N, CA, C and O atoms as CSV, one atom per row, in Angstrom:
chain,resi,resn,atom,element,x,y,z
A,1,UNK,N,N,-52.471,40.523,35.149
A,1,UNK,CA,C,-53.800,40.030,34.660
A,1,UNK,C,C,-54.644,39.396,35.897
A,1,UNK,O,O,-54.098,38.506,36.549
A,2,UNK,N,N,-55.572,39.697,36.143
A,2,UNK,CA,C,-56.212,38.972,37.143
A,2,UNK,C,C,-56.957,37.700,36.662
A,2,UNK,O,O,-57.043,37.364,35.481
A,3,UNK,N,N,-57.591,36.900,37.927
A,3,UNK,CA,C,-58.018,35.719,37.332
A,3,UNK,C,C,-59.214,35.797,36.566
A,3,UNK,O,O,-59.514,34.989,35.686
A,4,UNK,N,N,-59.967,36.885,36.948
A,4,UNK,CA,C,-61.266,37.184,36.186
A,4,UNK,C,C,-60.896,37.562,34.475
A,4,UNK,O,O,-61.511,37.314,33.438
A,5,UNK,N,N,-59.762,38.184,34.715
A,5,UNK,CA,C,-59.470,38.555,33.177
A,5,UNK,C,C,-58.868,37.524,32.458
A,5,UNK,O,O,-59.111,37.452,31.253
A,6,UNK,N,N,-58.087,36.671,33.009
A,6,UNK,CA,C,-57.378,35.351,32.173
A,6,UNK,C,C,-58.670,34.532,31.893
A,6,UNK,O,O,-58.712,34.016,30.776
A,7,UNK,N,N,-59.999,34.275,32.926
A,7,UNK,CA,C,-61.057,33.470,32.433
A,7,UNK,C,C,-61.484,33.966,31.338
A,7,UNK,O,O,-61.566,33.236,30.351
A,8,UNK,N,N,-61.847,35.314,31.274
A,8,UNK,CA,C,-62.595,35.849,30.309
A,8,UNK,C,C,-61.781,35.822,28.938
A,8,UNK,O,O,-62.446,35.764,27.904
A,9,UNK,N,N,-60.571,35.856,28.865
A,9,UNK,CA,C,-59.574,35.691,27.535
A,9,UNK,C,C,-59.778,34.431,27.190
A,9,UNK,O,O,-60.005,34.240,25.996
A,10,UNK,N,N,-59.759,33.362,28.018
A,10,UNK,CA,C,-59.798,31.973,27.799
A,10,UNK,C,C,-61.233,31.632,26.977
A,10,UNK,O,O,-61.261,30.976,25.936
A,11,UNK,N,N,-62.246,32.121,27.548
A,11,UNK,CA,C,-63.373,31.913,27.243
A,11,UNK,C,C,-63.495,32.430,25.774
A,11,UNK,O,O,-63.840,31.662,24.876
A,12,UNK,N,N,-63.149,34.001,25.499
A,12,UNK,CA,C,-63.188,34.648,24.111
A,12,UNK,C,C,-62.302,33.782,23.148
A,12,UNK,O,O,-62.560,33.760,21.945
A,13,UNK,N,N,-61.147,32.993,23.735
A,13,UNK,CA,C,-60.312,32.527,22.765
A,13,UNK,C,C,-61.081,31.141,22.309
A,13,UNK,O,O,-61.086,30.707,21.158
A,14,UNK,N,N,-61.637,30.620,23.283
A,14,UNK,CA,C,-62.491,29.148,22.952
A,14,UNK,C,C,-63.654,29.535,21.994
A,14,UNK,O,O,-63.872,28.879,20.975
A,15,UNK,N,N,-64.411,30.645,22.358
A,15,UNK,CA,C,-65.474,31.065,21.324
A,15,UNK,C,C,-65.006,31.236,19.841
A,15,UNK,O,O,-65.583,30.710,18.890
A,16,UNK,N,N,-63.692,32.177,19.732
A,16,UNK,CA,C,-63.253,32.210,18.501
A,16,UNK,C,C,-62.820,30.904,17.764
A,16,UNK,O,O,-63.197,30.743,16.603
A,17,UNK,N,N,-62.125,30.060,18.318
A,17,UNK,CA,C,-61.897,28.881,17.797
A,17,UNK,C,C,-63.109,28.082,17.353
A,17,UNK,O,O,-63.081,27.452,16.296
A,18,UNK,N,N,-64.311,28.104,18.251
A,18,UNK,CA,C,-65.346,27.455,17.727
A,18,UNK,C,C,-66.168,28.135,16.770
A,18,UNK,O,O,-67.055,27.522,16.177
A,19,UNK,N,N,-65.930,29.440,16.556
A,19,UNK,CA,C,-66.621,30.121,15.646
A,19,UNK,C,C,-65.941,29.831,14.063
A,19,UNK,O,O,-66.591,29.718,13.023
A,20,UNK,N,N,-64.602,29.757,14.195
A,20,UNK,CA,C,-63.612,29.543,13.081
A,20,UNK,C,C,-63.839,28.061,12.668
A,20,UNK,O,O,-63.752,27.858,11.457
A,21,UNK,N,N,-64.162,26.802,13.596
A,21,UNK,CA,C,-64.247,25.611,13.273
A,21,UNK,C,C,-65.783,25.452,12.421
A,21,UNK,O,O,-65.924,24.660,11.489
A,22,UNK,N,N,-66.809,26.298,12.897
A,22,UNK,CA,C,-67.970,26.526,12.290
A,22,UNK,C,C,-68.081,26.907,10.981
A,22,UNK,O,O,-68.795,26.378,10.129
A,23,UNK,N,N,-67.156,28.095,10.817
A,23,UNK,CA,C,-67.128,28.590,9.546
A,23,UNK,C,C,-66.583,27.745,8.441
A,23,UNK,O,O,-67.114,27.560,7.346
A,24,UNK,N,N,-65.465,27.262,8.871
A,24,UNK,CA,C,-64.795,26.051,7.979
A,24,UNK,C,C,-65.721,24.914,7.528
A,24,UNK,O,O,-65.800,24.522,6.364
A,25,UNK,N,N,-66.483,24.375,8.666
A,25,UNK,CA,C,-67.678,23.419,8.377
A,25,UNK,C,C,-68.678,24.017,7.489
A,25,UNK,O,O,-69.134,23.217,6.672
A,26,UNK,N,N,-69.082,25.060,7.437
A,26,UNK,CA,C,-70.101,25.554,6.403
A,26,UNK,C,C,-69.513,25.765,5.047
A,26,UNK,O,O,-70.075,25.570,3.969
A,27,UNK,N,N,-68.252,26.208,5.269
A,27,UNK,CA,C,-67.498,26.341,3.871
A,27,UNK,C,C,-67.431,25.113,2.804
A,27,UNK,O,O,-67.680,25.108,1.598
A,28,UNK,N,N,-66.920,23.863,3.857
A,28,UNK,CA,C,-66.630,22.738,3.219
A,28,UNK,C,C,-68.394,22.186,2.930
A,28,UNK,O,O,-68.661,21.583,1.891
A,29,UNK,N,N,-69.277,22.429,3.782
A,29,UNK,CA,C,-70.595,21.944,3.055
A,29,UNK,C,C,-71.275,22.737,1.798
A,29,UNK,O,O,-71.970,22.160,0.961
A,30,UNK,N,N,-70.995,24.070,1.776
A,30,UNK,CA,C,-71.324,24.632,0.556
A,30,UNK,C,C,-70.456,24.165,-0.516
A,30,UNK,O,O,-71.019,23.869,-1.570
A,31,UNK,N,N,-69.122,24.037,-0.442
A,31,UNK,CA,C,-68.514,23.623,-1.592
A,31,UNK,C,C,-68.981,22.144,-2.171
A,31,UNK,O,O,-69.063,21.832,-3.359
A,32,UNK,N,N,-69.238,21.391,-1.123
A,32,UNK,CA,C,-69.983,19.923,-1.594
A,32,UNK,C,C,-71.129,20.132,-2.353
A,32,UNK,O,O,-71.376,19.534,-3.400
A,33,UNK,N,N,-71.981,21.156,-1.723
A,33,UNK,CA,C,-73.326,21.222,-2.421
A,33,UNK,C,C,-73.244,21.998,-3.876
A,33,UNK,O,O,-74.187,21.999,-4.668
A,34,UNK,N,N,-72.042,22.628,-4.104
A,34,UNK,CA,C,-72.129,23.236,-5.395
A,34,UNK,C,C,-71.465,22.175,-6.163
A,34,UNK,O,O,-71.676,22.112,-7.374
A,35,UNK,N,N,-70.804,21.463,-5.675
A,35,UNK,CA,C,-70.090,20.114,-6.483
A,35,UNK,C,C,-71.403,19.045,-6.943
A,35,UNK,O,O,-71.603,18.525,-8.041
A,36,UNK,N,N,-72.043,18.957,-5.920
A,36,UNK,CA,C,-73.231,18.111,-6.175
A,36,UNK,C,C,-74.302,18.843,-7.102
A,36,UNK,O,O,-75.010,18.115,-7.797
A,37,UNK,N,N,-74.471,20.155,-7.166
A,37,UNK,CA,C,-75.258,20.577,-8.028
A,37,UNK,C,C,-74.610,20.645,-9.638
A,37,UNK,O,O,-75.297,20.617,-10.659
A,38,UNK,N,N,-73.408,20.721,-9.594
A,38,UNK,CA,C,-72.872,20.729,-10.942
A,38,UNK,C,C,-73.009,19.206,-11.742
A,38,UNK,O,O,-73.304,18.980,-12.915
A,39,UNK,N,N,-72.704,18.344,-10.725
A,39,UNK,CA,C,-72.779,16.776,-11.379
A,39,UNK,C,C,-74.261,16.863,-11.704
A,39,UNK,O,O,-74.468,16.703,-12.907
A,40,UNK,N,N,-75.154,17.033,-11.104
A,40,UNK,CA,C,-76.722,17.002,-11.430
A,40,UNK,C,C,-76.932,17.774,-12.683
A,40,UNK,O,O,-77.493,17.212,-13.624
A,41,UNK,N,N,-76.529,19.025,-12.789
A,41,UNK,CA,C,-76.818,19.777,-13.903
A,41,UNK,C,C,-76.006,19.163,-15.131
A,41,UNK,O,O,-76.333,19.444,-16.284
A,42,UNK,N,N,-74.972,18.343,-14.855
A,42,UNK,CA,C,-74.311,17.834,-16.250
A,42,UNK,C,C,-75.165,16.652,-16.590
A,42,UNK,O,O,-75.389,16.499,-17.791
A,43,UNK,N,N,-75.728,15.711,-15.680
A,43,UNK,CA,C,-76.345,14.444,-15.724
A,43,UNK,C,C,-77.690,14.485,-16.045
A,43,UNK,O,O,-78.108,13.590,-16.781
A,44,UNK,N,N,-78.561,15.447,-15.599
A,44,UNK,CA,C,-80.166,15.347,-15.817
A,44,UNK,C,C,-80.451,16.324,-16.959
A,44,UNK,O,O,-79.863,17.401,-17.064
A,45,UNK,N,N,-81.253,15.951,-17.687
A,45,UNK,CA,C,-81.867,16.690,-18.814
A,45,UNK,C,C,-82.739,17.770,-17.993
A,45,UNK,O,O,-82.955,17.759,-16.781
A,46,UNK,N,N,-83.151,18.631,-18.871
A,46,UNK,CA,C,-83.858,19.642,-18.220
A,46,UNK,C,C,-85.090,19.284,-17.467
A,46,UNK,O,O,-85.289,19.676,-16.317
A,47,UNK,N,N,-85.911,18.534,-18.135
A,47,UNK,CA,C,-86.969,17.990,-17.607
A,47,UNK,C,C,-86.887,17.144,-16.362
A,47,UNK,O,O,-87.596,17.388,-15.385
A,48,UNK,N,N,-86.085,16.220,-16.394
A,48,UNK,CA,C,-85.506,15.759,-15.355
A,48,UNK,C,C,-85.104,16.535,-14.099
A,48,UNK,O,O,-85.334,16.153,-12.951
A,49,UNK,N,N,-84.558,17.522,-14.397
A,49,UNK,CA,C,-83.918,18.325,-13.302
A,49,UNK,C,C,-85.458,19.320,-12.751
A,49,UNK,O,O,-85.559,19.718,-11.590
A,50,UNK,N,N,-86.337,19.537,-13.621
A,50,UNK,CA,C,-87.310,20.356,-13.240
A,50,UNK,C,C,-88.346,19.139,-12.276
A,50,UNK,O,O,-89.136,19.540,-11.422
A,51,UNK,N,N,-88.217,18.088,-12.504
A,51,UNK,CA,C,-88.927,17.063,-11.834
A,51,UNK,C,C,-88.315,16.841,-10.607
A,51,UNK,O,O,-88.982,16.718,-9.580
A,52,UNK,N,N,-86.959,16.771,-10.627
A,52,UNK,CA,C,-86.185,16.675,-9.226
A,52,UNK,C,C,-86.422,17.870,-8.203
A,52,UNK,O,O,-86.497,17.693,-6.987
A,53,UNK,N,N,-86.532,19.107,-8.830
A,53,UNK,CA,C,-86.813,20.344,-8.223
A,53,UNK,C,C,-88.179,20.187,-7.635
A,53,UNK,O,O,-88.240,20.576,-6.469
A,54,UNK,N,N,-89.209,19.754,-8.101
A,54,UNK,CA,C,-90.661,19.527,-7.628
A,54,UNK,C,C,-90.554,18.502,-6.588
A,54,UNK,O,O,-91.159,18.717,-5.537
A,55,UNK,N,N,-89.852,17.376,-6.719
A,55,UNK,CA,C,-89.900,16.651,-5.668
A,55,UNK,C,C,-88.927,16.942,-4.457
A,55,UNK,O,O,-88.974,16.203,-3.473
A,56,UNK,N,N,-87.966,18.101,-4.515
A,56,UNK,CA,C,-87.512,18.534,-3.280
A,56,UNK,C,C,-88.490,19.275,-2.629
A,56,UNK,O,O,-88.600,19.257,-1.403
A,57,UNK,N,N,-89.203,19.921,-3.358
A,57,UNK,CA,C,-90.476,20.729,-2.589
A,57,UNK,C,C,-91.378,19.642,-1.828
A,57,UNK,O,O,-91.719,19.739,-0.649
A,58,UNK,N,N,-91.663,18.736,-2.574
A,58,UNK,CA,C,-92.833,17.926,-1.991
A,58,UNK,C,C,-92.399,16.830,-1.075
A,58,UNK,O,O,-93.163,16.306,-0.264
A,59,UNK,N,N,-91.049,16.477,-1.245
A,59,UNK,CA,C,-90.459,15.357,-0.644
A,59,UNK,C,C,-89.065,15.377,-0.295
A,59,UNK,O,O,-88.382,14.428,-0.680
A,60,UNK,N,N,-88.509,16.331,0.392
A,60,UNK,CA,C,-87.010,16.490,0.622
A,60,UNK,C,C,-85.960,15.166,0.826
A,60,UNK,O,O,-84.809,15.110,0.394
A,61,UNK,N,N,-86.617,14.198,1.541
A,61,UNK,CA,C,-86.046,13.125,1.997
A,61,UNK,C,C,-85.683,12.196,0.590
A,61,UNK,O,O,-84.573,11.926,0.131
A,62,UNK,N,N,-86.791,11.884,0.180
A,62,UNK,CA,C,-86.465,11.181,-1.072
A,62,UNK,C,C,-85.637,11.866,-2.257
A,62,UNK,O,O,-85.001,11.214,-3.086
A,63,UNK,N,N,-85.717,13.173,-2.235
A,63,UNK,CA,C,-85.229,13.820,-3.226
A,63,UNK,C,C,-83.741,13.710,-2.958
A,63,UNK,O,O,-83.014,13.659,-3.950
A,64,UNK,N,N,-83.185,13.667,-1.752
A,64,UNK,CA,C,-81.980,13.605,-1.514
A,64,UNK,C,C,-81.449,12.193,-1.809
A,64,UNK,O,O,-80.310,12.083,-2.263
A,65,UNK,N,N,-82.191,11.129,-1.584
A,65,UNK,CA,C,-81.610,9.994,-1.730
A,65,UNK,C,C,-81.462,9.632,-3.565
A,65,UNK,O,O,-80.692,8.870,-4.150
A,66,UNK,N,N,-82.465,10.468,-4.052
A,66,UNK,CA,C,-82.302,10.361,-5.352
A,66,UNK,C,C,-80.917,10.949,-5.846
A,66,UNK,O,O,-80.096,10.242,-6.430
A,67,UNK,N,N,-80.730,12.176,-5.596
A,67,UNK,CA,C,-79.621,12.901,-5.914
A,67,UNK,C,C,-78.479,12.224,-5.467
A,67,UNK,O,O,-77.528,12.371,-6.236
A,68,UNK,N,N,-78.241,11.502,-4.438
A,68,UNK,CA,C,-77.215,10.619,-4.045
A,68,UNK,C,C,-76.836,9.388,-4.576
A,68,UNK,O,O,-75.710,8.891,-4.558
A,69,UNK,N,N,-77.973,8.883,-5.101
A,69,UNK,CA,C,-77.966,7.729,-5.837
A,69,UNK,C,C,-77.392,8.064,-7.579
A,69,UNK,O,O,-76.631,7.400,-8.283
A,70,UNK,N,N,-78.049,9.233,-7.838
A,70,UNK,CA,C,-77.522,9.641,-9.282
A,70,UNK,C,C,-75.973,10.108,-9.100
A,70,UNK,O,O,-75.145,9.794,-9.954
A,71,UNK,N,N,-75.713,10.661,-8.271
A,71,UNK,CA,C,-74.326,11.055,-8.223
A,71,UNK,C,C,-73.259,9.774,-7.904
A,71,UNK,O,O,-72.067,9.954,-8.154
A,72,UNK,N,N,-73.639,8.689,-7.438
A,72,UNK,CA,C,-73.034,7.526,-7.197
A,72,UNK,C,C,-72.969,6.890,-8.399
A,72,UNK,O,O,-71.923,6.414,-8.839
A,73,UNK,N,N,-74.177,6.846,-9.043
A,73,UNK,CA,C,-74.089,6.076,-10.620
A,73,UNK,C,C,-73.028,6.869,-11.606
A,73,UNK,O,O,-72.241,6.319,-12.378
A,74,UNK,N,N,-73.198,8.373,-11.390
A,74,UNK,CA,C,-72.418,9.033,-12.276
A,74,UNK,C,C,-70.703,8.614,-12.021
A,74,UNK,O,O,-69.949,8.067,-12.825
A,75,UNK,N,N,-70.459,8.998,-10.865
A,75,UNK,CA,C,-69.316,8.873,-10.351
A,75,UNK,C,C,-68.596,7.351,-10.553
A,75,UNK,O,O,-67.366,7.303,-10.528
A,76,UNK,N,N,-69.273,6.276,-10.727
A,76,UNK,CA,C,-68.847,5.067,-10.795
A,76,UNK,C,C,-68.941,4.713,-12.084
A,76,UNK,O,O,-68.633,3.567,-12.412
A,77,UNK,N,N,-69.471,5.831,-13.210
A,77,UNK,CA,C,-69.412,5.344,-14.556
A,77,UNK,C,C,-70.564,4.611,-15.033
A,77,UNK,O,O,-70.589,3.981,-16.091
A,78,UNK,N,N,-71.474,4.713,-14.247
A,78,UNK,CA,C,-72.669,3.731,-14.800
A,78,UNK,C,C,-73.742,4.540,-15.422
A,78,UNK,O,O,-74.607,3.947,-16.066
A,79,UNK,N,N,-73.777,5.670,-15.316
A,79,UNK,CA,C,-74.675,6.329,-16.168
A,79,UNK,C,C,-73.999,7.786,-16.897
A,79,UNK,O,O,-73.051,8.335,-16.334
A,80,UNK,N,N,-74.475,8.256,-17.970
A,80,UNK,CA,C,-73.872,9.424,-18.534
A,80,UNK,C,C,-74.976,10.409,-18.480
A,80,UNK,O,O,-74.611,11.573,-18.316
A,81,UNK,N,N,-76.224,10.196,-18.581
A,81,UNK,CA,C,-77.223,11.203,-18.995
A,81,UNK,C,C,-78.564,10.510,-18.449
A,81,UNK,O,O,-78.863,9.387,-18.853
A,82,UNK,N,N,-79.240,11.086,-17.672
A,82,UNK,CA,C,-80.627,10.652,-17.191
A,82,UNK,C,C,-81.911,11.576,-17.702
A,82,UNK,O,O,-81.970,12.762,-17.381
A,83,UNK,N,N,-82.771,11.047,-18.391
A,83,UNK,CA,C,-83.904,11.930,-19.002
A,83,UNK,C,C,-85.083,11.489,-17.933
A,83,UNK,O,O,-84.927,10.645,-17.051
A,84,UNK,N,N,-86.305,12.239,-18.192
A,84,UNK,CA,C,-87.163,12.171,-17.270
A,84,UNK,C,C,-87.703,10.812,-17.092
A,84,UNK,O,O,-88.006,10.394,-15.974
A,85,UNK,N,N,-87.836,10.095,-18.193
A,85,UNK,CA,C,-88.443,8.698,-17.849
A,85,UNK,C,C,-87.494,7.802,-17.061
A,85,UNK,O,O,-87.999,6.985,-16.292
A,86,UNK,N,N,-86.208,7.871,-17.173
A,86,UNK,CA,C,-85.284,7.246,-16.307
A,86,UNK,C,C,-85.477,7.782,-14.997
A,86,UNK,O,O,-85.623,7.012,-14.048
A,87,UNK,N,N,-85.492,8.934,-14.856
A,87,UNK,CA,C,-85.678,9.356,-13.491
A,87,UNK,C,C,-86.895,8.865,-12.503
A,87,UNK,O,O,-86.799,8.577,-11.310
A,88,UNK,N,N,-88.092,8.850,-13.353
A,88,UNK,CA,C,-89.435,8.344,-13.075
A,88,UNK,C,C,-88.937,6.861,-12.507
A,88,UNK,O,O,-89.259,6.541,-11.363
A,89,UNK,N,N,-88.292,6.129,-13.181
A,89,UNK,CA,C,-88.201,4.657,-12.990
A,89,UNK,C,C,-87.267,4.658,-11.628
A,89,UNK,O,O,-87.455,3.849,-10.719
A,90,UNK,N,N,-86.313,5.592,-11.603
A,90,UNK,CA,C,-85.445,5.444,-10.226
A,90,UNK,C,C,-86.385,5.942,-9.014
A,90,UNK,O,O,-86.207,5.473,-7.890
A,91,UNK,N,N,-87.446,6.955,-9.275
A,91,UNK,CA,C,-88.142,7.161,-8.172
A,91,UNK,C,C,-89.176,6.072,-7.753
A,91,UNK,O,O,-89.460,5.844,-6.577
A,92,UNK,N,N,-89.722,5.408,-8.845
A,92,UNK,CA,C,-90.544,4.256,-8.548
A,92,UNK,C,C,-89.819,3.179,-7.708
A,92,UNK,O,O,-90.462,2.527,-6.884
A,93,UNK,N,N,-88.489,2.975,-7.898
A,93,UNK,CA,C,-87.587,1.983,-7.496
A,93,UNK,C,C,-87.372,2.205,-5.884
A,93,UNK,O,O,-87.487,1.250,-5.116
A,94,UNK,N,N,-87.040,3.581,-5.400
A,94,UNK,CA,C,-86.940,4.131,-4.432
A,94,UNK,C,C,-88.143,4.169,-3.505
A,94,UNK,O,O,-88.179,3.736,-2.353
A,95,UNK,N,N,-89.062,4.717,-4.144
A,95,UNK,CA,C,-90.428,4.377,-3.492
A,95,UNK,C,C,-91.213,3.081,-2.913
A,95,UNK,O,O,-92.028,2.968,-1.997
A,96,UNK,N,N,-90.567,2.030,-3.931
A,96,UNK,CA,C,-91.050,0.887,-3.698
A,96,UNK,C,C,-90.381,0.154,-2.736
A,96,UNK,O,O,-90.819,-0.917,-2.315
A,97,UNK,N,N,-89.203,0.730,-2.308
A,97,UNK,CA,C,-88.141,-0.018,-1.248
A,97,UNK,C,C,-89.033,0.629,0.029
A,97,UNK,O,O,-89.255,-0.108,0.990
A,98,UNK,N,N,-89.457,1.784,0.034
A,98,UNK,CA,C,-90.463,2.131,1.345
A,98,UNK,C,C,-91.440,1.607,1.559
A,98,UNK,O,O,-92.314,1.431,0.711
A,99,UNK,N,N,-91.509,1.205,2.867
A,99,UNK,CA,C,-92.778,0.423,3.081
A,99,UNK,C,C,-93.722,1.165,3.868
A,99,UNK,O,O,-93.393,1.627,4.960
A,100,UNK,N,N,-94.790,1.300,3.424
A,100,UNK,CA,C,-95.860,2.307,4.081
A,100,UNK,C,C,-96.365,1.752,5.303
A,100,UNK,O,O,-96.572,0.539,5.312
A,101,UNK,N,N,-96.581,2.370,6.256
A,101,UNK,CA,C,-97.104,1.664,7.574
A,101,UNK,C,C,-98.328,1.165,7.277
A,101,UNK,O,O,-98.886,1.666,6.302
A,102,UNK,N,N,-99.058,0.045,8.051
A,102,UNK,CA,C,-100.351,-0.378,7.948
A,102,UNK,C,C,-100.839,-0.377,9.012
A,102,UNK,O,O,-100.211,-0.598,10.047
A,103,UNK,N,N,-102.032,-0.131,8.943
A,103,UNK,CA,C,-103.093,-0.081,10.236
A,103,UNK,C,C,-103.759,-1.677,10.242
A,103,UNK,O,O,-104.468,-2.081,9.320
A,104,UNK,N,N,-103.521,-2.226,11.040
A,104,UNK,CA,C,-104.207,-3.476,11.127
A,104,UNK,C,C,-105.305,-3.368,12.295
A,104,UNK,O,O,-104.901,-3.127,13.432
A,105,UNK,N,N,-106.731,-3.544,12.049
A,105,UNK,CA,C,-107.635,-3.525,13.118
A,105,UNK,C,C,-108.140,-4.770,13.478
A,105,UNK,O,O,-108.424,-5.533,12.554
A,106,UNK,N,N,-108.324,-5.163,14.699
A,106,UNK,CA,C,-108.695,-6.625,15.229
A,106,UNK,C,C,-109.932,-6.431,15.738
A,106,UNK,O,O,-110.544,-7.370,16.247
């Protein structure tokens, strides 16, 4: 094998390993998302799920925070079911923590 062929083979092997690592990471992320959605489906009522879906479209960052909080509360045994009113309360509390930027004129 010439030096050029060896370099090509090493590069191809590196790229294969990189693609395999990326595939494994994507599979793990997909499995986590499936588990997350299963928990949310179990915990949220239909109305609450609908509200969360709408929130995802309008503000994905806050929706992600709410989902993570709900999953944490469920896994720690603090909640069993969340209806639409409880979800609204959670949303108000999360949005209340965020401080809106103020423009001060001098």
